[in-house]
N, C-alpha and C positions, 0 to 999 in steps of 0.2 A: 903300458898297458897289459890289464888286471886278463887274463887269458882263462882262468878261473871256472869261473860263467858266462854265457853269450845268451845272447837274442836274436830272437828269429819270427820275422815280421811275415803273416801269410802259413793259416794252416790247411793250405790244399790238398788237391791229391801228388802234390809234387813237395810243399811246405812242411805236411804230415809225416810222410817215410823220412825225409832230413831230419829233422827235429828228434824221431824217433834211431835212427844212425849216429846221430851224434850221443845222444843219452844211451845208446846202450852202447856205446862204445867210452861210457866212463864219461863225458863231459854235460855236466851240470847246465841244465839250458830252461833260458826262461821262452815259451810261445803264445804269443800275442794271434790275436785275431780281433774282428770287429764285429764276427757271427757271434752273438751271448748264448742263445741257444747252441753253436756250437762248440763252444769253450765250455760250456759245463754239464753239455754231452761226454765230451772228453774226463772231466773232473769225474766220472762215470762211469768211466771206463769203455763208452761206445764210441768202436770205431766205426763214419757217417759213409766209409765205403773200402771194396778190397781190393787189397794190394799185395801180391804172395811176403812176407814174414812181416807183414806190417804190425798187425796183431800182440803175434809175441814177441815183437821189440821193442812198442810201449809199453807191453801191458811190463815186461822185465825189465824194462828201465824206468818205472814208476818215481823211486827215486831221484831220479836226475832230473827229474821237471818240472817245470811249474809253469802253471797254466794260467792268461787273464786277458783282461781286456783294456787294461788298463797300459797307457805307454807311460804313464808318470816312471812307471816301474822299470822301463828300458831303460832311461837315463841315471836315474838311483839305484839300479843296482846290476848293471852291466857297460862294460865300454867297448862292446863288438855287437853290432843289430846287421843281422843279413835277413835281405827284402827278397823275398821269395813270394811276390803276389802276381796273379795273374794278367796276362797283356795282352787283352782280346785284338782280336783281328778289325780294323774299318773294313768299308766297304772297299777300298782301294787297295786292299791288301798290306797297309802297314798297323804296326801293332800302336794301340793306345796305351799310352802311360799314365795315364787318371790314377791307378792303383799304385801307382809306384810312390807320386807323387803325393799323394794321401797322405802314403803311410811313412815318408820322409816327412812330409809339414809334419805330424802329430811326434817324431822325435825330435824335430827341430824345435817346437815351441817349448818344450821340456830341457834341449842345448842350454838355450839361448837363457834361461833362468839361472844354468846350475855353475857352479864355479868349478867344475871336469874338466881341465887341464887340456884333454883329447877325445876324440871318439875315433869309431872307424863306421863306414858304408860299407857291407860287402852286397852287393846288387846281384842276385843271383835269376833275376827273369830274365828274361830271354827280352831283349829291347832291341830298338831301330838303332843300325850306326847312326850316329853324332847324337845319338841320347845323351850320351855321359858328359857333353857339351854345358846343355840346359840342364841337368839334373841335376851337376855340381854347382853349377852361376845360382838353381835357387836352394837348398841346400844352404850355400853362401848368403844367399838373402833372408831367408825363414832365421837362420842360427847364429848370424851376424859374425862368423869366424870365418875365415879365409884357407881355402885348397893348402893343405899342408902343413896349418898354422892354427889347430885347431880343430880340424876334423884331417880324416884320410880316403881315400872312394879306392874302392876294386870292386871290377866285375870280375865273379867267378859266376860265367853261365852253367847251367845246370846241361848235361850229356848225360840224358836219364833216357827209357822208352819207358810208357806205363806198361805193366807185365812185368818189369824185372830191376824197379825203379832201385830197391834200396841194393839189389846185386851192379847197380849200374856204377851208382853211389861208392862203394868200397870194392869195386874194381874196375873202375875206368880205364878206357884206354887209352888216357893221359887228360889232360886236367889246363883248360884256358886262364890266366893272373890277367887279367890285365889293371896294374899297378898306377896309381897316382905318385907315388915315389916307393922304392925300394923298399923304406923299412916296413910302408903297410902292408906290401908284399908280403916279405918274412912274416908278419903275426898273421895276415891271413891263412899262407899255408903252413905255419906250423897246425892249428887251429884244424883244417881239413886233412892233416896229417894223422891227425887222428883218428878220424873213416876209413883212409885207402888203405886199405891192405897188401893192392900189389906195386909194382914197383914203379908206377904208373908214369910218364914224363912228364913236365912241367914245362907249358909254353908262354914265358912272363913276356908281356907287351904293353902296350898304352893300352885303357880300357879304350881307345875309341878300333883299336887294331882286333881287341878283343872282340868288339861287338860284332866286327864285318867276319870276322873268322867264325863267330856260330851261325850266324847266317848264310855264309857260303857254304859249310862246313853240310848242313842239309839237305841246301838244295844241291850240292853235289852226290847227296846220296842217291836225291830221289832220281833225278839224271840216271842215275844208273840202273835202279829200279824200271825206269820204264822204259830204257834200252831193251832189257831185257827182256820185261814183256810183250815187246812191238816183237821180238825174238820169236816170243815164243808163238805168236798170234803166226807168225813166217812157220814153223815150221807144224803148225798145226794144218796149215793149207798143203805144206808139202807133203805132207803124211809121216812125218820123222818124231821122235821123242825128244821135247826140249828140253827135260833132264838131264838127258844124258849131253846135248852141245854146251848148256850151260854149266855144268859141271865140268865137265873140258875147256872152258874158256878161265871157269875161277884157279885152276891149276899154276896159268900165269901167274909171277908174283906183280907183276905190272897192275893184273885184275883183280888178284884176286878172290875167295870164296862169297867174300861176303857182301848179301843184296842182289847177287848174281843169279838170281833165278824165279824164272818166268812164274808168274801166276796172277792176283788183281788185284785191285787200285790198292795203292798204297793211302791211307785215311788216318785217324786219329787227330789228336791237337798237336802236332810238332812238323811234321811233313808237309802239308801240305799249306797250312799257315807258313813256312819259312819261304816254300815254293814263290809263295804271293810277294809275301814282303824281301825276297831278293828280287823278282821286277817291275817292282812300286820301286826300291834303290835304285836299280839300274833306268830306270825310265825317270827320276828327279834328275839324273847323275848326267839324262843325255844317249843314253846308252838302249842299247835294244836289245835285249836280253832272249836271241830268239833261240837260243838253244835251250834257256830254260822254261819258255813258254811252250817251245814241243813237246819237253817234259811234264806241263799240265793239261794241256791238249792231249797225249795219247794215255796220261794216268786218267782225263774222263772218257776219252773213248774206249777204257776197257769197263768200267759199270757197263756204257753201253753194247758191249760187245758180249758179255756175263748175258743181258737184258734178253737178245735177238737167239742167244742159245736155249734158253726158258720159255719165249712166250709163245711157241708153236702149239704148248701143250697147257689149252684151254679148259680142256677137258678131264683134264687127271691133277690130283690133290701133288702141292706141291709139296717138301720139306724143305726148308733152309739152315741148315745146319753151323749157328753160329751168326749171332746179330751188332757182336762188340766187332771194334776195326782189328784185332788181334785175339788172340788167345791170355787168357789171363788176365783178363782187365772187362771193368765193366762198360769205359767210355764204349759209345757207338757215333761219336762224332767223325764224318768221313766215311762210313761203314761202306762197303760194299754191298756187305747179307743187307745191312737195315737198308740204303739205299735202294734196291733190290723189290725187300721184302714191301715198304710205303709203297713202291711203284706198283707192286702187285696187287695190292689190295686197294689200292684208287680203281686198277680197271677191273676190279671185282673177280680176277682169280681167286679157286679153294687153295688156300697158301697159307702156311703157318710155320715158325721159326721154333730153331732149341736152341739155348744158350745156357750153358750151367751158372752163369753167372746172371741169369735175368732169369729169376722164376717166375713174375709177374705173367707174362709172356710164352711158357715156355711147358714142353711136357716133362713134367719130372724124369720118366723114364726113356731115356734115346733109343732104345732096341722098339719101347710099342707104338714113339714116335718114327720112325723108321717103315713100322711097319703099316702105321697108315699111310705113309707119302705114295705116291709111285712114282714121282721126280724127286731126286733126294739132289739138291747144290749142295754142295762140300763148301761154304768159302772160309771157313777155317781152317788154317794149316795146322793142324793137331793130329796127327793119329790116335793119341789115348783117347778121342771123342768118339772115333766109330771103334775101336777094338772089339772084336768078335762078334760084330754087329754082319749080315747075312744081309748081302747086297744084290742077291740072285735075281730076284724077279723085281732090279726097279731101274730104272733107269737114270744113269747117273753122275752129275755135271759137277767133274774133277777136277778142278782149273791147275790144283798143286800135285795133279798125279800123286793121291795120297795112297791109292791103291793098286798100283802101279808093281 
């Protein structure tokens, strides 16, 4: 199987950074997307969104990148396709695999007409546990081939966070590798080793085990975040400094310092939806994930607690610092700052917001913005935003303890 050139299907918030990371590390890669406008813009060097290092990686590696909307090229020019498309949440919390199936079908139609002896599907999208069984059956049906006899299947879910996607691809804590056969896992690992710059351990397992690992990983992390937030609420009532408490807890190796800091609700495109997916999976199996349901409730409560701190200032101008769900990303999905902003607007408060990546709704100068506001709400956990800013005559709501 030739690994000199590979395909990547899906040029979204994760797919485009992954393509650029591969290319910047010397891998020839064909990027495929059904969005004609996006592909044409990328061919002109126009990056559709902000992600640290993305612009430089993409442009520096231009010679290693081919872009197209033509799925025939996937089979004609490569033996391996990474599928990293969106798997949106359904109303019940589970993920939809519609775009995974669409991508696989487009490859399979061409694979069925091909004399190519072997082909490797690498699914990087986060999917519900047991999806692999249906996706493999679908590929067999559409391609006319059998698993491990004409095609291989590997699940390597992304373990990255918006705002640090490229860094996370190159320096993962570990790699989840679910393989239909060891030889396909070896091939997939040889490709990913081209971009991994640390000595990250590789967890080799079945595709089903890989699916369970990805969903349960984020569910566990959100449980830790919500515990820290609940603890922060206790400390606030008692009148003690939560950051000193959580920092102390983090010294215990059984806990570690990661994600054990009280602040605001977790948001974004991964943590909330993976929490809901874990609850859906448990319900489907006849189990009651009471601990994860509590995590979800505590997270929602954090948004209400923040609102209650602000709502009494009906006669003052309110400035929210941070609209995206975290620094260094433009994504506002489930963002505490965005949720608060929308609620205050709907209730006719005098409110405005500042976010360095959302210039359409923000004052361009942070100092001018702060001078305008009577009440400042620091929703971004980022001291860089408020360096050398005078808060002396302001009412500051500082959930992260940035001013301590």
